Steps between C-alpha positions, in 0.01 A plus 500: 500500500252429224678177413487391868126575517436287192727223632308485829156522336596210264528277808126538566381301204236329719350833599226681321586750228385784719719379792804481270427848373470630860832338594682645196351846558571493870870424449534762230315786660496462877753742653570257787626235260765725354598628848536148643690365199748789528536456875541125463765542232696738724472306826397144423189388689612145574204284618179699439171454689218664303199544729179559302675377186192459288597309181869534596614701199712746701693230679554305177627817332750549781621142460538526123684834540739341749391745767391211725636154562181331628137594537215404737164660422190498716155615403146448617372422152560131430423540128768762455749287707434204267588720198813623675616143572450397140679806367803449734516117450873498406611781732616502862155607618219378724148636544240445771138610545451653843333795671772750608275623783518161667834365377692408814857460376699638213727293273865609522602778266760768442250741346125531564268664254170664603374652183153662537422265791470700820207716395304175449517430873352677803759689714536229770565235236757722331690540828487124568621419149795738527597354838497145361713608205752670729515194719618301199807735484520588128779736387250728327127562471361676197151650524303671228254696711198719423579840659171657625662836540572584132205726435334454163700188431357337817146601407542333158660194662211455746248524216682245283533257787129515577410440132744210476349328798144547376610334177651207689862585446619294795357176635465460872553861595268700718326796345731752662794718407717567798828680409686650790741792508837387370666613820284247693636221278857616533497549878508135615764416237721784619448394861618151405824641356416533131614808310199616306478706180177607330485612140210568253405198292230639273682598179248543221195437721278720715526267798651578843728200517842522673778242533623440854837330524588366843856380518702355786835682540 
């Protein structure tokens, strides 16, 4: 795992030192990375669509670990997308800058990643995004969601999100934090025929994150 993190970070030679440090640290310490790498190794994700991909380090890690065969990342921040393109220059990957709230059609994919994305959108936009994803008929949808019903973890999570936004942690996002009950995220997926499992995804952190795996039978 540590070797993979260093291997991915080394691809970002055009990024700032702090950005490379962030990428390396994220891949080494984020519980979602370990969970997704393990799941990808067990199932094989095929073509991955990473919505809200940021600098693309998670998708690139999946490619290098042979957990994915191709990658398409989309993010609102054009500067991060440019870094992702450069880092993935010799890999089967493409990246586009676009606003997920207004993106009309989804590129074809076997697996769609929504990692820390839904809480950035108002509820109506969350529903619309999920519907557009389901219309594209992926085999699985993987969501790391902020669970607002986890007591003290949720209180800490709300506080950290507000601080991050005040410090400009995400370009182009409204100054709101809008996590929904996880059951509200799972309901339309289950109605569309997905089998949904929800497991904690906060190992080593005080955050209320869970991993929702929606899989077609």
